[in-house]
C-alpha positions as CSV (number, residue, x, y, z in Angstrom):
1,M,52.8,-92.3,-56.8
2,H,50.7,-89.2,-56.4
3,E,47.6,-89.2,-58.6
4,V,48.5,-85.9,-60.4
5,M,52.0,-87.1,-61.2
6,L,50.5,-90.4,-62.5
7,A,48.0,-88.6,-64.7
8,A,50.8,-86.3,-66.0
9,A,53.0,-89.3,-66.9
10,Y,50.2,-90.9,-68.8
11,L,49.4,-87.7,-70.6
12,L,53.0,-87.2,-71.6
13,A,53.2,-90.9,-72.7
14,A,50.1,-90.3,-74.9
15,L,51.6,-87.2,-76.4
16,L,54.8,-89.2,-77.3
17,F,52.6,-91.9,-78.9
18,I,50.9,-89.3,-81.0
19,L,54.3,-87.8,-82.0
20,S,55.4,-91.3,-82.8
21,L,52.6,-91.8,-85.3
22,R,53.3,-88.5,-86.9
23,G,57.0,-89.3,-87.2
24,L,56.3,-92.8,-88.7
25,S,54.4,-91.2,-91.6
26,S,57.5,-90.6,-93.7
27,Q,60.9,-92.3,-94.2
28,Q,62.8,-89.2,-93.3
29,T,61.3,-88.9,-89.8
30,A,60.8,-92.6,-89.0
31,R,63.8,-92.8,-86.8
32,N,62.5,-90.0,-84.5
33,G,59.0,-91.5,-84.6
34,N,60.3,-94.8,-83.4
35,F,62.3,-93.1,-80.6
36,Y,59.2,-91.2,-79.5
37,G,57.2,-94.4,-79.4
38,A,59.8,-96.2,-77.4
39,M,60.1,-93.4,-74.9
40,G,56.3,-93.2,-74.5
41,M,56.1,-96.9,-73.8
42,V,58.9,-96.8,-71.3
43,M,57.2,-93.9,-69.5
44,A,53.8,-95.7,-69.5
45,I,55.4,-98.9,-68.1
46,V,57.4,-97.1,-65.4
47,A,54.3,-95.1,-64.3
48,T,52.2,-98.3,-64.2
49,V,54.8,-100.2,-62.2
50,L,55.3,-97.3,-59.7
51,A,51.5,-96.9,-59.3
52,T,50.7,-100.6,-58.6
53,S,50.7,-102.1,-55.1
54,D,53.4,-104.5,-54.0
55,L,51.0,-107.4,-54.3
56,A,50.4,-106.7,-58.0
57,L,54.0,-106.2,-58.9
58,P,54.8,-109.9,-59.6
59,H,51.9,-110.0,-62.0
60,V,53.0,-106.8,-63.8
61,L,56.6,-108.1,-64.1
62,A,55.4,-111.5,-65.4
63,A,53.3,-109.7,-68.1
64,I,56.4,-107.6,-69.1
65,I,58.6,-110.7,-69.3
66,G,55.9,-112.6,-71.2
67,G,55.5,-109.8,-73.6
């Protein structure tokens, strides 16, 4: 994955995590906050998997399965 795209994906994931914390601050917005957090985590995991080399992929998948 190109370095600029990787940095943009991580930046967007961080923004989603911040929105998640903001959304989880009240009961009325908790559903949206949870959704933002889940999408941020999915984006961060996908970016990490696509950025790793083929040799590190089994280790990354083992960590995901273990988690």
